[in-house]
N, C-alpha and C positions, 0 to 999 in steps of 0.2 A: 545454537536455537533450537534443533529438533530436539535435544536431549529437556532445556527448559521447557518446550511447549509440551513435551510426552508429560511432565510432571504437573505442568499449570493448566491442561485442559479441564473443562468442565466436565462433568459426568456424559452428558449427551455426545458432545463433541470424541469424547475418550472412545465410548461404545460403538461410533461411527466409524473413527480409525480404525477400533481392533475388527470390525466385519470386512472393511476392505482390506486391512492385513489378513484376516483369515484366509480371505480371496487370495491374494496375493501369495501366500504361503504353501496352498497348496501345488504351488510351482516350486522347481526345484532352485529357490532363491537362497540368498546369503540369510543368516541370523538376524531376527529382531526386525521383523517386516513392519511392527507397527513403526518403528523409527524411521525407516526409510520411506512409509506412506507421507508422513509428516516432512520429511527432507525433500522429496521430491515435490510436495505441495508448497512448500517454500520458495525451491527454486523455479516454480511455474508461476508464481507470484511475481517474483523478482522478473521473469521473462516479462510478463502480462506488461508492468509497469514499464518497462525498457521500450518496449512496442508501443504503449501508449503514450510514452512521452514523443518518440519518433514521429507518431503521427499529430499530436497537436503541437509540436515544436513551434513553426514558425508562426501560428497564432499566439502561444503562450508568451512568445519572447515580446511581441507587439502588445499584448495585456499586459505582462509583468511592467512596461514603461507607465502604465495609468496606475500602479497599485498607490493605493492611501498612504504615504511614508511619514506624513505628519503624526504625531504621537499627541497635540494638541488638538481641542476643538477650534473650528474658525466659526464665530460668531454669526447667525443666521444660516448657517449652511450644516445640513444633516447629510453625513454621507450616503445614508443608504436613501435618498431620494434623487431625482433628476436633477432637481434646480442644488442640490447640494452636491451632488456630482461634480457637476458642471462649474459650481466655485471651487471647490477642492481642486480643481484641475487649473482653473485660472490661476488662482494661490500658487499654488505650486510649480506651474510653468514659469511665473515670476521668480520664485526664489531659487529656480534653477539656473537663472543667469547670474547669482552671487556666487564669484568664485569659492570662497570658502564653504558656502553652505552648498553647492552644486553636488558635490559627489556623494553628500549622504543621502540626497533625493535622487538617486537613479538606482536602480537596480543592479545587483552585483549577478557576477556570472553563475548560471547553474551549473555548478560541478559536476552534481551525481544526485540527479530525480528520484534513483530509485532508494527507499525507506531502508536504511541500515539492518534494522534488526524486525523480524517479522514473526509474531506469534501465533499460530490458527488456531481458532476453537477456544480461546482463552477469554474467560468472562471478568477477567481482571480489568481497570483503566490500566492505562498507561502511566497517567499520572501518579498512581497508586504505585506501578512498580519504580520510577523514577522516585517519588519522594520518599519511599522507604528504602531508598538504595539497595534494594533487592539486586541488580545488576555489577553493584560495584566491586565485588568480589568474586571469586571462581565457584565459591558454594552455593546450591541450590537456594533459594529464597526460604523463610520463614513465613508459610503461608496466615499465621495467627496475626502476622503483622501488616498483613493486606486487608484490604477493603472490599468485599465481594460487590458484584454489582448485577446479580444475576436479573438475564431477562433486558437488563437495561443498557450494555456495554455492546451493541452491534457490534462497533469499531470506536477504535481511538487510538489517536495519534499525540504523541508529547516528545519532543526533543531527539527525534532518529528513531522512536520505539512505535510501532503498530502492533496493536493486538486487534485480530477479529474475532468475535462472537461467536457465539455456537449456531445462530440462525444465519449469519455470513458465509461462517464456513460451510454448513450444512448445503445450503443453496450451491454455494460453488463446487463442492463434492460432486453435489448432484449433477450439474453439467460436466465438470472436467473430468470423473470418471466413468458416469452411465451414458453421458453424450448428454442428457435431458435438458432441453432449451425449455425457458420458461420467464416470467415476469421477476419470478426473486433473483433468477442466474443474473438478469440483466442490474438489477437490484444489487446485488452483491458486488458486479463491476464499477457499478457507480461508487459503491463506499468506498472501494482499495482506490479508485479515481480520486474520490474526494481527500482521502489521507495521503496520499501521494502528493496533492496540490499545498495539502498543511505543510508539508514537508519542504516541496519547493517555496514557499512563501518564506518560511525558514532560510532557504539558502538565497535568496533574493534581497530580503528586508533583515535578517535574523531575528531570533527567535522573540517572538511579542504575545506575552500571555495573559494580558489584560483583559476583562470582560468589556470592554469597549473593542481594544485592538482585535480578538475574535470576531466580534460582531461586524464587523468592517472588513475582516478579512474575508469571512463567510459570503457578504454581499458582493464581493469582488471575486469569488469563485464561482457563486450559482446566481446572480442577477445581473450582473455587469456587462451589459452591452450585447455582442453577440456572442463571447465567448462559450456561455453555456451551452448553447446549442453545437458550438464546434466541439464541446467535449462530447455530446450525445453522439454527433455523428461519428465520431472517432471510435467510441465505444462499439456502435452499430457494426463499423466496419470489423471490428476485432473478434466480437462475440463469438459467430459460428465458425472461426479459425482456431477457437480453443476448446472446441465441445470435444470430450474425449480423450482431449491430449495427456491429461494424468494416466488415464489406463495403458496408453501407448508407452509413454514414459516408462511406467514401472515394469511394465514386461518387455521392456526393451534391457532391462537387467538382466532378465533369467538367462542364465548361462546356458549354451548350446551344448546337446549332448556329444559325447565323444563320438557315437556312432554317426552323427550327423556332420562334424566339423570334416571340413575339405582335409584331404591330407596335403601337408606341406610339400611343395615342389624340390625336387632333389638336389641337392647341394651340387652347383658346378664346381670343380675343381679345376684354377687355370694353373 
């Protein structure tokens, strides 16, 4: 993952990674500090998603029950309105009583809420990486086959792959490495949470990528009931905890000088 990110990072993201790597490389750290910076950022992102999921798990499990599982339109009911949502809930509740249909209209178990593949600072869309089969083999992808989305792809998710664009990457680096709290940092955390919830949606209802399905999914995530407020509360609880953690994480890799290492206790012969 870190190798692929290093290869695909946009120039601004690459320069930011290099600056932090230069700072880290002044210490007696292992070779290729730029790759290490990326690797540790990915690990920290995964840890954040794990902690975020634990924060919202009770609310999310309740919220998943109200997911719009129907793939067809209900006459007189637009899901992105209060009246339409009530109509969907009523019709969905009725069909859940039918034995042969019930199972298809209930949320599946969330087995792994953490997005499997994370590429930070990459301005390619996740769709372009998936549709071009760039990740299907062991070789690095051919960039000429990919579509750039400069300044458009702040973050993107598709079928288990999340790309974080340059602005999101920069704001998270600014907070996780330098400890700088800001509105853009919170927006970066919101971005991770949103892309993770797209992945959770795939977990509970299966991948659904039609235009209408995505619109309903966004409404379920951002506008349905009290859940969006619960997400913001969870992010506010976690954001301070992660300030400066990347720097601590990186410096924990610096080997202790021999002169500073404690002498091993003498072996006791019995």
